[in-house]
N, C-alpha and C positions, 0 to 999 in steps of 0.2 A: 652689128648684125643682131646681137642679143637684144638690143633696145628696139629694133624694128620688129622682132618676133614678139616682144612683150607688148608693144603697141597694137600689133595685129590681134593678139589674144584678148587684149582688153576690149578692142572694138568688137570682136566676135561675141564676147560675153554681154556687151551692152546691147547690141542690135539683134542678136539671134532670137530673143523672145518675140520680136516684131515680125521676123521672117517666118516664124512657125505659125502665126495666127492666120486663119483663113480670112479671106476678104469678105466683108459683109455685102449684102445685096442692095442695089439701088438701080432703078431704071426699068427697062422693058426686056422681058425674056420670052422665049418661045418654048412651049411644051409640045412634044410630038416628034415624029421621025424627022431627023435632020435639024431639030431645034437645039436650044441650049440644054434642055432636059428631055430625056426620052419618055418620062412618065410624070404624072401628077405627083406620085409618091416621091420621086427623085427631087422635084421642085420643093415639096414640103420639107423633106429632109434637109435640103440646102438652107431653107429658111430657119429651121430649128437649130441647125449646127452652126451657121455663119451669122445669123442675125441680119438686121437691116441698118442702113445708114441713110435712109430717105424713102420716098415712095417707090413701091415695087408693083409692076403689072406683069402678069403672066398671060400671054395670048396662047390659047389652046387650039392646036391644029385639029382639023377633022380627023376622026378616028374613033376607035373603041378603046376605052380605058377601063381596066379592071383592077381591083385590089387597092383602090385609093381610099384610105381611111385618114381623114384629116382631123387632127385633134390639136387644138391650140390652147388647151386647158392650162398649160404651163407658160403661155405667152411666147413671144418671139424676142430673142435677145436684142437689146438696144432699140427696140421700137418705142418711139416717142409718141406723144398724144397726136401729133400731126402727120405721122408716117402711116400712109395707107398701103394695104396689100390687096390687090385686085386680081381675081381670076376671071378671064373673059374668053368668049369664043372668038377665034380669029376671023370668023365670018359673020360676027354679030348675031 
């Protein structure tokens, strides 16, 4: 029993840093009521906090959005030269 506990604790120490990391963004997301992100600011915060692991597109639903200050001066974590980030209207 003590050996099983030791193995469990060892596994917990090894894998817990990976479990605590947020998942980076990749793919298509929706901004707006009922979407993945309620506001443009929330989407930008997710980019800055989680980084990217591929191309990211944000489709912005019709609506009025205020208070969105977008500052990418510090870059986006893990963004490679070929990783694009696109904000577009969902109605083109």
